[in-house]
N, C-alpha and C positions, 0 to 999 in steps of 0.2 A: 483474243486469246492471250494467255499469259506470256510475257516476254516478247510479244509482237511489237515491232517498231511502228510508231505513228508516222505516217507520211505527211509532209507539208503539202499545202495546196499545189505548189509548184511541182513537187515530185509526183503527186497523184495525177495532175493534169498532163504533164509531159510523158508519163508512162502510158497513159491512155492514148494520147496523140500518136506516139510512136507505133502503137499497135494498130491505129486506125489508118495511118498513111498508106500502107500497101493495099488495103482494101479500097480506099478512095482511088488510088492510081489504077487499080484493076477495073473499077467501075467507070472511070474516065475513058479507058481504052474501049470498053465494051458498049457503053451507053452514050458517050460524048460527055464533055466536061459539064455543060449546063444541066443536063438531066441527072448526072451523077451527083452533082453538088446539091441539086434540089432534093433528091432522095436522102442524102446525108443530112442536110439541114433539117428536114422533117423528122428524121429518126432521132437526131440529137436533141431537137427541141422537145419532142415527146418524152425522151428519157430525162432531160433536165427538169421539165415541168413536174414529172413524177417524183424526182428526187427532192425538189424543194417543197412540193406539196406535203411531203412526209413531215415537214416541220410542224404542220398543223396551225400555223399562224402567219399573218402578214407581217411585213417589216415596217417599222417606223424609222424615222430619220436618225435618231440617236443609235439605234441598233445597227442600221446600215452603215453609219459612220464608223463604228467600231469594227464591223466585219470587213469593210473596204480596206482598212489598214492591215487586217490580218491576211488578206489575199496575197500580200507580198512576203509573207513569213519565209525566212530562209533565203531570200534572193534580194537583188538590188531592184527595188520597186519604189521609185521616187514620185511623190505626188504632193500637191498642195490643195487644200480646201479653199476654193474661191468664194463660195457662198453657201451658207447653211441657214435654213429657217425650219419651222415646224413641218413644212410640207415639201421642202426642196433641198437637195444636196448636189452641189456642183463641184467636181474635182477635176484637176488637170494633172494627168500623169505625164511626166517628162522623160522617164526612163522605165522600160519594161523588159525584164529578162526573158519573158515569153517570146518577144520578137527576136531577140538575139539567139535564143535556143532554136527557133524555127529556121533562122538563117544558117546556123551551124550545121544543122542536119539536112540542109538543102531542100527545105520544104516551106519556105516562107510564103510561097504562093497559096498554101493551104492554111496558114495561120488564122486568117480572118474566119474562114469556114469552120475550122475545128476548135478554135479557142474564142476569138472575139465575139462572133455573132451569137454565141450561146447566152451572152449577157441579156439579150432582149427578152427571150422567152422566160428566163429565170426571173427577171425583174417583173414581168407581167404577172407571173404566177404568184409573186410575193406582194402584189397590190401596188406595184410601182410602174411608172412609165419612164422608159429610158430614152433620152435623146443623146446621140453621139454622132458627130460628123467627121471626126478625125481619129485615127489610131496610129500608134507607133508602128504596129504591124504593117500598115499600108505605106509607111514611110513619111507620115505627116509630121513627125517630130513630137507629137503629143497625142494623148487620148483625152478627149474632152467629154467626160461623163456628166450628164445632168439627169438626176433622178427626181421625179415628181411623185408624190403620193397621189394615187388615183382617188377621186372623190367617190364616196359611197354610192 
C-alpha cells in the first residue's frame, strides 16, 4: 500500500512473537508445556515452509550469505563468517538482539521455540541442512550456524 512503512525482519518477528506468547502460555496451561510446544512447533514449521516455498527457488551459498547479514537489519546483530565454500556456510553469531528482546519481555524461555527453531524448517525448505548446537537465546554466548547445500 502507498505510504506503508516496510518493517525490518526484527520488527516483523518481534511483533509476531508478542502476539504468539499469550497463546502459547494458554496452551501450556491447558495441554502441558511439552504438548503445547509440539503443536506450536508443528504449526510454525508448516507456516514457515509455506512462506519460504513461495520464493519458488532454493538458496545457494552466495544468496544465503547476503540474506544472513540482512537478518540483523536495524538491530545489533554481530556475526562472523567462519567458513564459506560453494556448498557450506558457517557463521558464528556473538550477539543477537532477539535474545535480549525476549529477556526484556520476560519470555526468553519461549525464544528458542518461537524464533530460533524456525530456522531448521526454513533451511530444509530452501534446500539446505542446518546444524546448530548453540544459541545466544539458550545462553550459550553464541549461535553456531552451519548451513550445507543438500545434494540433489
